[in-house]
N, C-alpha and C positions, 0 to 999 in steps of 0.2 A: 504493500500500500504506500503510495506516495504521499508525503506530508503536504498538506495544503494550508496555507496561512489564510485565516479568515479575518476580515476587517469589519468591526462593528463600531461605527463612529470613527474615532481616530485610534482605536485600540486594535492591536494585532494579536490574534489568537491562533497559534500553530495548532493544527489538528491533523490526525492521521488520514482522514478522508473528508469528503464534503459533509459537514454536519447538517442535521435537521434544523429547521428554523427555530424549533423550541430549544435546541441546544445552544444556538447563538444567543437567544434571549436569556437563557439560564446563565451563560458565561458573562454576559454583559451586566446582568443584575448582581451576580456574585462579585464581580470586579468592583462595582460601585459600593457594595456593602463593605468590602475589605478596605477600600480607599478611604471611605468616610468613617470607618470605625464603628459600624453599627452591629446589631444583632439580627441575623437573617434566619427565617424559617423557610426552607426550600422543600417543595414537594415535586418529585418527578417520577412518574410511574415506572415500574420495572419494565425494562425493554426499551426505554427511551435514551439510554446511554448516559445515565446519571454520573457514573464513576468517571468517565472521560470528561464530562462537562466540569466536574469538580476539579480534576487534575489540570486540565488546560486553562480553565478560568483562574484558579488560584495561583498556579505557577506563572501564568502570564502577568498577574499583578505583582508577584514577588520579583520577577525579572525586571519590571519597570521600576519597582520600589528600590531595588539594589542599584539600578543605573542612576536614578535621581540622587540616591545617597552618595554614590561615588562622585558625582558631579558637584554636589554641595560640599563634600569633604575637600575636593580639590580646590574649590573656590576659597574655602576657609583657610586651608593650608597655604595658599598662594598669598593671601592678604594678611594672614595671621590675626584676623579680627572676625568677630561674629556678632550679629545683632542679638541683643539680650532680650529680657522678658517683655519689654514693651514693644519691641519691633515687630512690624507686620511680616517681615521677611525672615523671621527666625526659622532656621532649618527644622524640618519635621522629623529628621532622623535623630535629634538629640536624645529624645526619651528612649529610643531603642538602642542606640550605640553607646550611651554613657549612663552609668548608674546614678550619677549625680548631675542634676540639672541646674544650670546657672540662673535660676529664677527665684532664689530665696528672697522673700520680702524683707526689705530693710526697715529698721526701726524708724518711727515717725520723728522728724526733727533732727535726724542725723546730719552732720555737716556734709556739704557737697564733696569736699576733698576726700572724705572717708568713703562715701558712696562710690566715687570714681576709682579710688584705689582698689576697693573690693571687686568692682566690675572688671577692672584691668586684670586683677589676679585670676578671677574666674575665667576670663578669656584665655589667659596664658595656660591655665590648667586644662581647659578644654582642648586647645591646640595640641598640647603635649599628649593628651590621651588619644587624640585622633592620629597623631604621628605613630604612637606605640601600636595602635590598632592596625594601622596601615602596614607597619613592619611585620606584625604577626600574621596578617592576612597574606602578605606576599610570601612569607616563609611557608605557610600552609599550602598555598597554591603550588609553590616550587616543589615541596615535598610530595604532594599528590601527583604532580606531573612526572616526577622522577619515578615513582612507583609504577605509573602507567606504562612507562617505556623501558624500565629496567627490572625485569622479573628476577634477575640474579640476586637482588637485594633480599627478596623473600627467602630464597633458598639458603643464602649465606647466614641469615639470622636463624633459620631453622637448624643449621648445622651447629651454630654457636650454642643454641639452647640445648641440643643433645649433649654437647661436650660438658656444659655446665651441670646437667643432670647426672652425668657419669661421675663427675668430680664430687658432687654432693653425696652420691651413693657411697663412694669410697670413703669419704670423710665420716659418714654415719657409721659405716662398718667399723672404722678405726675406733670411734668413740665407744661403740658397744663392746669391742674387745678390751679396751682399757678399763671400762667400767665393770667388766665381769668380776664378780667376787667382792666388790667393794660397795658398802652401803646397803647391801641386800637386806641386812637385818632390820633396817629401818622400816621396810615395807612388808615385814613378815606377816603381819596380821591381816593383810588383804591379798586376795588372789591375784594372779597375773592379769594385768590389763584393767583391773578394777579401779585403779587410782584415778583414771580419767572421769569416773562417775561422781567424784567428790567435788562439791562446789568450790570454786576459787574464792579467795577473800574478796568481799564486795565493798565498794565505796560508792556512795551516792554522788549525784552530780554536785551537791553542795560541798562535798569533801574533796573533789578533784576537778580539774578542768576537763571539759568535754573534748575528747579527741576527735579529730576530723576523719579518722579511719584510713588515711592514706600515708604512705611513706613520703619522706621528703622528696625523693626523686620522682614520685608519682604526682607531685603537685604540678609538674610540667604538663601532665595530661590535661589539666583544666585550662581551657581557653575562654575567651569572651564568648558570650552567647549571641550569635548573630540572629537577626530577625528570621523567624522560621514559621512553618505551618505544622501544627500538631494535628494529625488525622487519626481519629480513633473510631473503632467499630466494635461490634458485639462479640464476634467469634474469631478464632484463629484462622479458620478457612476464609472468612470474609476479608481479613487483613492480607492474607496471602494473595487472594484474587485481586485486591486493589494494587498490590505491589507489581503483579504481573501486568496490570493495565498501565502502570507507570512505565514499566520496561518497554512496552509496545508503543508508548506515546512519543511525540516529538521531543519530550523533555527527558527521555529515558537515558540518554548518554551523558547529559551535563548536570543532572540533579544529584546533590549530595543527600542521599536518603539513608536513614537508619531504621531498622525494624527492632522494636523492643518487645520483649516477652518475659515470661516468668522463668525462674530457675528451672522449673520442671521441663520447660520447652527448650531451654538453651544450654543446660548443663552438659558438659562433655566428660566429666569425671564419672566413670561408670560406677565406682564404689558409692558415690553420693547419689547418683541418679537411681540406682537400684533400691534406694530406701522406699521409693514408691509414693509416700505421702508428701504433699506439697509442703506442709509445715515442717516435716522432718528434713526434707531437702534444704529448706531455707535455714533452719537452725544449724544443720551440720555445716553448711557453706559458711555461715557467719562465724561459727566456732573455729573453722580452719583459718579464716582471715585473722581472727583474734590470736590464734596460735602463731601466725606469722609475725604479728606485731610484738607479741610477748617474747618470741625468740629473738627479735631484734633488740628489744630493750634489755633482755637478759645478756646478750652479747656485749652491750654497752656498759653493763655493770662490771667494773674491774674487780671489786672485792665485795661479793654478795654477803649480806649480813647473816643469812641462813641458807640452808640447802633448799633449792627449789625443786619442784617436780620436773620430771623429764617433759620436754615439749611434746604436745600432741601433734598429729599429722598436719602437715601444711600442704595445701592443694598445689600440685605441680603445674597447673594451668594458670595460676595467678602470679604472673611475672611481669615486671615493668616493661622490659624491652619487647616482649612478645605482645603485651597488651597495646603498646604503642604502634607496633606493626599492624596488629589486627584492626585497631582504630582507623588507621589510614587506609587499609584495604577495604574496610566497610564503606568509607567515604568515596573511594575511587569509582566504584561501580554499584549500581542498584542491585540489592540482594534481598530475597525473602528469608524467612526464619530458617528453612531447611538449608538453603545455600550458606547462610551465616554459620550454622552448626558445622557443616562440612568444612568451611574455611577455618573454623576454630580448631577442629581436629587436626587439620593439616599444619596449622601454624603452632600447635601445642599451646594455644592461648584460650582463655575463657571468653566465649561469645557473650555471656551475660554482662560481664564487666566491660568487655571491649566495646559493646554497643552503647553502654551508658557513657563511656568516655568519649564517644563520637557525637553525643548530643549537642555540645556547644557549637560545633562547626557545621552541623547538619542544616540543610534547608528544609527538609521534609522529614518529620518523625512520625512513624506509623506505630500505633500502640493500642492495646485493648482498653475498653471503657474504664475498668477498675483502676488502672495505673494512673489515669488522668483525673478521675472524679474523686478519688480518695486522697485527702491532703497528706497524710502520713506516707502513703505509698508514693505519691508524687514527689515528696521531698526526698525520700530515700533513693529514688531513681535519678535524682539530680535534674528534675524538670523545673524550669523556671518559666512562668507564664507572663511575666511582666512585659507588656508591649508586644506580645506574640499573637498569632492567629490560631484559633482552635476550630476544627471542623469535626462535628460529631455526626457520623453517618449511621444509617439504620436506627434513627433516633425515635422511632414510634414508641418504644418502651423505655425512654430515657428516665421518666419520673420513677417508674418501678425499679429501674436499675439503681438509681441513686438511693432509693429507700432500702433496697436489698443490701447494697454495699455497706450501709451504715446501721444495719440491724444484725442481731446475733441471737442465738438460741442455745440453751444447754438443757439436758434432760436430768431427771433425778438420778438415773443410773450413772451418768457421767460424773455427777457431783459426788456420789458415794464412792465410785471407783477411784476418783482422783484423791479423795480424802484418805482412803485406805492405803493407796500406793505411797502417798506423801508421808503418812504416819510411819509406815514400814521403812521408808528411806531414812527418815530422821532417826529412828531407833538404830538402824544399821550403822550410820556414820556420825552419830551424835558426838563422839569424842574427837572427830576430825573436823567438824564444822566450827567455824568462828562464831562468836556471839551474835554478830549482826545477821549472819545467815540463819541461825536458829530463831532469832527474833522474827524475821520475815516469814519463815516457814510456819511458825506458830500463828502468825497473823493470817496467813493463807488458810491454814487448817480451821481457824476460828470463822473466817468468812464462809468457807465451804459448809461448815456445820450449820451456820445461821441460814444459809440459802436453802439447805434441806429442811430446816425447821419451818421456814416460812411457807414451804409447800405442804407442810403438815406431816412430815416424815421424821424418822429417827435415824441419825447417821450411823448408829451402831447395829442396825438391823439390815438384813438383805433387802434391797429395794424391789426385787422381783416378787417376793412373798409378802411385802408390806402394803397392806390395804390402807387407803386414806378414808378418814371418817367424813371429810367434807370434799365434795367434788364440784366441778364447774370451772368457769373462767372468771377471772377478776383482773381489772385494769387499774394500775396505779401510776401516778406521776413519779418521777425519779426520786424526789425528796420523800414522798410518802412511802415508797418502797424501801428506801434506805432506813427510815425510822422503824417501819414495821419489821424489817428483818434484823434490826438492832446492829447494823454495821455502819451507822452514821458516825460512830466515834473512831472509825478506822480511816486512815488517809489512803483511799483507794488509788490515788494518783501515784503515790510512792510504791504501793504494792504492785501496781501494774508496771511501773518502771523497773522495779526489781525483777519481776518475771521476765521482762524483755532483755535486760542487761545480763542477768545471771544465767539465762538460758536454762532455768531449772526444769522446764518441761522436757527439754532434750536429755538432761541428766536422768530424769525420772523414767523416761522411755528406755534409755539404755539399761537402767537398773532393773526394770520389770522384764526386759528381754533376756537378761543373762542370769538372773538370780538362781533359776532352777538348775542350770547346767554347770555354771562356772564357780559358784561359791563352794569353798572347801567345807567338808563336813564339820559340824560343830554345834554349838548351842543354838546358833541362829537357824539351822536347817529346819527344825520342826515348825518354827514360827513362819518361815518363808513358805514351807509346804502348805500350811493352812492358808496363807495369803494367796498362793497359787490356786487352791481349791475355791476360795471365795471369788477370785477374779473370773474363774471359769463359770461359776454360778451366775455371773452377771451377763453371760452370753446365752440368750434364750435358745434352747434346742441344740446346744453344743455339748457333746459328751465329754467326759474327762479325758484329756489328752494323755498319751503315754509320756513317760519321763524322757525317753530318748527322742532326739529330733528326727523328724520325718523328711525325706527328700522332697516330697511334693510341696512342703510348706514354702519353699523358696519361690514358687510360682504365684503364690497368693499375695496380693497387695497387703502390706502391713498397715494396720490402722494406726493413726496418730494417737499420742497420749491424750487421755481425756482432759488433762490439765491444759493442753494446747487450746482445746475448744473453750475452756473456761477463761483462759487468757483473752480470747477474742471477745467474750462477753464482757469482761472487765474493761477492756479497751473501749468497747462501744458505750459502756455505762459511764466512763469518765469523759468521753468526748461529746456525749449527748447534752442537749440544753433543755430549756423549759418545754420544748416541743416533743420531747421523748416520752414514751410510755413503756411500762413494763407489764407484760401480760403473764399472769400466773395461771397456768393451765393445769388443773388438778384432775387427773383421770382416776381410773380404778386402782391402780397401784402406783407406788412412788416412781418406779422405773419408767413408766409411761408418762408421767407428769413432766412439765417443763417450765422454764422461765424464758421469755422472749422479750428482747428490747426492740421496740418499734419506733422508727423515725416518722413523725407525722408531717414534718415540713421539709421537703427535699430542697427547698430554696436556700436553706442555711448553708449547706456545703457547696451548693452551686454558686452562691453569691460571690465567693472568693474567686472562682474562675472568671465570672463576668467582670468583676471589679479589676482584675489584674490584666486581662487580655485586651489587646487592641480591638479585636473583633471576634465574634463567635458566630458560627454557622451551624444550625441544627437542620439536618437533611434526612430525607427518607423517601421511600416509594409511596407510602400511605401515611400521611401525617394528620389527616382529618380524624377527629375534630381538633383544631389547633388551639381552641380556647384553653385547654388544660395547660399548654406550654406558656401561654400569655399570663394566665391568672395564677397558677400554682408555682411556676418557676420564675418568670421574668418580673411580673408585677411585685411579687413578694421579695425580690432581691433589690428593689428600688430602681429598676430600669424604666426610664420614661417611655411612654407609648410611642412617641415620635422616633425613638431610636430603633424600634422593632420594625423590620421589613418582612413582609410575607410575599413569597413567590410560589405560584402553583401553575404548572403547565399541563396541557392535555396530553393525550397519547398519540403515538406516531402511527397507529393502525388506522386504516380507513374506517369510516363510521359504520359500514355494513359488515365489519369483521367481528363485531361484538353484539350480543343480544342479551341485555339484562332484563329479567322478568321478575315481577313480584306477583306471586300466585296466592289468591285469597281463599280459595276453596279447592277441594280435591275432586277426583273422578266421581265420587258418590255424593258430591255436594256437601261434604263435611267441612265446616268452617275451620280454617287453619290458624289457630292461635295457641301456640305451644307454651302456655303458662305452666308454672309448677303444679297447679291443681289439675290441669287438663291433659298434659302431655303423656301421662302414663296410662290413660284410658285405652282399652284395646282398639276402639274404633280409630283413635288418632294414630296409633302405631300401624294399623292396617292401611290407613290412608297414605302414610309415607311409603309403604311397600308398593301400593298400587301406582303411585306417582312415579316411583323409580322404575317399575316394570314398564310403564309407558315410555319413559325417557330412554331406557336402554334399548327400546325397539327402534328409535330413530337417531340416537346419538352414536356415531362411530367412535372407535378408539376407547379412550379412558374417561370414566366418570368418577369424580371425587366428591363424596358426600360428607359434609361436616355435621357432627352432632354436638350439642352443648357440653357434654361431659362423657367420660369413659363409662360411668355407671349407666347413663341413659342409652348409650350405644349398645352396651351389653344387654340391657333389658329388651330393646327393640330387636336385636339379633336373635335372642332366645324366643321371643314371641313369633317372629317370622318362621323360625325353625319348626315350631309347633303347628302354625297355621298353614304351612306349605308355601308361603310366599317366597321363602329362601330358595326353594327348588325352582320356582318359576323364574326368579331373577337369574339363577345359575344357568338357565337355558340360553340366555343371551350374553351374559357377562360372567367372566371368572371373578369370584368374590374374594376380596382381601380385607383384613381388618388391621387397623393400626395397633401395633403391640404397645404395651405399657413399658416394657423394658427397652431402654435406649439401644442396647447392643443387638437387638433384633430388627431395628428399623431398616437398616441398610439391606438386610436380606430380603425383607418383604418388598421394599422398593425395587430391588433388582428383579424379583419374581414378577412383580406388577408390570415393570417395563418390558421384560422379556415376553410376557404373555401378549401384550399389545402388539409388539413387533411381529411375533409369530402368527397371531391371528389374522393380521392383514385385513381387518374389517370383515372377517368371514373366511375361515379356513375352507379350502376346497382340495379334494384329492386330485390325483393325476388324471382322472377321467373327466374332471370338470364338474362332478356332482358336489353339491354342498355337503359338508360333513357335520352331522349333529354330534354333540358331545354328551357323554355320560359322566356324571360327577361323583366323586367320593370325597368326603370331608376329612381334611387333615388338620386337627386343632393346632398342632405345633407350628404350622405355617399360617394359620388364620385364613385359609383359602380352600377352594375346591380343586382337586386334581382332575384332569380331563382324559377321557378315552374317546377316540373317534369311531363313529359308525356312519355309514352312508345312508343317512335319513334326510328328511327335508329341512330341518332347522340348521342354524349356524350360529357360532359364537362370534360376536363383533367387538371383542376387546375385554376390558376388565372394569370392575366396580370396586373402588377403594373406600371403605368406611373409616373416616378419620374423626378427629376430635378437635374442636376449637381450643387453641392454647396448648395443643399437644405437640408432638415432635414434628408433625407434618404440616402444621399451620404457619410455620415460619422457616425461611431459608431453603425450602424445597422448591425445585423448579419443575412444574408440571407443564412444560411447553409442548406445543404441537399436539400430537396424538395422545400424549400422556394426560392431557387435561382439556378435552373438547367440551366438557360441561362441568361446572362447579355448582353443587347444590348445598344450600345452607338451611338446615332444619331448625326452625325456631330462632329466637333471639338469645344469645348466650350471656344473659345477665349474670353478674357475679352473685355469690351467696349473700343475700342481704342480711342474713342472721349471723354472719361472721363478726365476732367482737372487734377484730381489727378494722373491718370495713365500717362498722357502726361508729367506732371512735374517730376514724378519718372523716366520715361524713359530718359528725358533730363538730369536729375541729374546723372544717371548712365553713360550716354554717356560722361559726363564731368569728372567724377571722376574715372571710371574704365578704364584700358588700353584696346585698341582694338587689338584683336588677328587676325593676317592675315588669310584670308580665312574663317573666322567665322563671323556670324552676329554681328551687334553692340550690346553692353551690353543692350541697351534699347529694341531692338528687341528680344534679347535672353530672356529678362524678360517676354515678352508677350508669347513667345513659352513655356517657363517653367511653367508659371501660367496655361496655357491650359493643358499641359501634367500632371501636378500635380493633377489637378482636375479629369482628365481621370483616372489616376492610382488609385486615392482614390475611385472613383466610382466602377470601375471593381473589386476592392479588396473586395467588399461586399460579393462575392461568394467564394467558396473554403475555408472552415473554419477549416478543420481538415484532417487527413491523408487519410481517406477513402471517403472523399467527391469527387464529380465530377461535372463538369459544362462546358458549352461552353461559350465563350466570343466573341461577334460579334461586330466588329467596322465598322459602316456604313459610310465610307467616304474614297475616294481613296487617300486623303492626308496622311492617316496613313501609307501608303506603302512607303512614301518618307523617305530617310535616317534620316533627323533630328528628325522626330516623332518616327520612329522605335527605334532609339538610346536611347530615353528617356522612353521607356517602361521598366518595371521591367525585370530583366534578366531571371527570371523563366517563364515569358510570352514571351519575345522577342525570346528566343531560340526555342520556339515551334510554333510560329505564322506561319500561312499559308496565303498567299495572293491569292485571287481568283478574276480574272479579270471579270468573268461573274457569274451570280447568279446560273445557273444550277449546275455546279460542286460544288459550295459552299453548295447548298441545299442537294446534294447527300452525301457529307461528313458529314453534320450535322445529316442527317437522320440515316446514318450508325452508327455514334458515339452514339446517344441516344438510338437507337435500341439495340445496344450491351450492353450499360451500364444499361438499364432498365431491362435486363435479359430476353429479348425475344429470342426465338429460331430462 
């Protein structure tokens, strides 16, 4: 594809092909939002090239911004003067290129000569900073250019690293030989390797300076943060797809892009990666970095006051020279996560830290939601948003994502398990733990005991067999919960900080993993054996394990320590504000009961992003209704209405390639209104089956039918099986059901796709006779298996029974024959009886203004949640310009103005409301007959 530069106004947009007119409009609007520093809400239906429009529009703006910045810098450096705060010509790049801006207000009445002196000094300082920045930029460009043209540098550094590793190995062996037989008596009381389980001496931040976590030579890795674009999306696969789009775009060769991910995705140390749990990988990685710094400080101590423990393992992939090389390699060429991991293995350098060190010089940073929207994670990753651009793609569930990130839940079983483990740990190492460690451990034990008590349980009893006298759900404010649980006298901030810095959950996990096999026989063994038996009793349905390790255990992902989950709860509890609530869910037994922290106001964490960034773009394929974003996110963060820009474009398909229908009654004239009271009636479930039987007679290829819930889908399926409707459906379509288990989704989709391709809209044998299918039900696959017989009928594809909000309602591509018709059964309203939803509705009613003639904010939330789910599900079809499909909404409530208004514009403008089924069926038959190419 030849690149074609498009001009919109006086702006040049490089594009890999001639764009659609809506793509030109999208890029032009995006450019203006970034240029004027506004908040944009962009909606572009799937199949309209949204990703390319974002890439080419945003990077075109960044190209022009950098060019203007260089021109302004050159002018300032040439004259060595710059207009200051009152000047109209003050350069716009000051706020982004310099951390200190020369516009500090001067005291009233200050003498003119003082003001002039200060202004001159600020001018000189600014010029000096610009000179330094220019030198750094030139060095970086020369370094990257050299790497592009001299591949020998990489291999020379690799050989040097291998030589260093060999030297380190020989030195380690020498130390071990010299240390053999000396000092062993000091560790006699502990088994081999158990020393690393003991907590190090802990000092709080008040007692020591906070370390920056980098060696002195690693400070050179930190550069100035150039103006950049942070692009974030929901899943790893979506980010990878976006990076591939950048690679194919006209900007693919010249853009400095870095992909960020979790340690779980980027770690190349097999020993650490095999730990399985995200939290275990994080803790082990940080522990190894700490060991590196402890080893260095130990080497600097010429005369240690007392014998220190042997240093724990240091990660061989964390090395300054190799990280520097990897950082530059990342910036030279656009790479996705998989390519970054491969490069890290080749360079023997950590991709996780290498990519983080590349952030300052990068122009485009690609990262998952959580890393950008969570302040602590953002800070740990080295992300600075001041003066930068943020693009949040696939943002239809942005509010739910922010709420989820800042919420946490712990069960009664986890609380009891953590208390028992920690108590055994303290007893085992009491004589080796320092007083401060013991103090904090006792505080944690106290907090765990009180949290169990507030649920109505007893910490000393087995949570599985412990019934609660009081059941139900209770909501508390943060302060009320702290008082009720009697932990308001504990400084939870210090406790949470201790857990984070001491890595006690990691120590505890190692202790519980090894106590049964490693500990030497002695007085502790019976106590630990009882502890082992108790831990096993907390695992429902798990028999007592044999003492000897089993080979198969290595393949099972190891669960994280329950204390890690509790640390997350404490972290959420300490960062929550007045808008947080604690939900106490008391079930039949203590193990099933739980504590959950709920964030009611997602605007609080999002406000910092909006405040710091130059511009924020919220984009998606189905953003309707956008009132949630305006009211719950932007208005609550203090964003003025005039700063918010909305852009919504139509679809690229011809108008006659889509047929949206709202059907109000079925073939037997049964009114279609699937409320909670009516939808389980036999006649309602029969009517769904009759409608689908009719649709399957005229729709070729694949039909995807969405139900409001898994439970309702199961009920309908069972009813059809008894009534014979299932067999009637199976005559025309092979039937699939969406599985609940995520690891089965791909298998079902592959079978569904293969069936449609094989059927070819009606299988025929070599004689040309239509082949009728006989079906046998296979529950494990959720579908019927087929056998051919030369009879008059024929199978014309497949029917997939899916669930709104399930695995197949988001991110799945039912293009072309995979989704010729999408059916929506009822309106998927959320459970209005949910305590969380009720509290959220009450909160919105109290905080948001009531608009005359409109539903209350709480009621509007319920309607919006329903229609967002609908829009997301029906958006699975129509994936490109030549695609076609029908969309059938089975519920007369869709015809009412509130629901119609919340449909995407490209569907709303073409929707037809059919009061009876006959005319609807005739329209559907005519549409598919024409589109399938029949005469």
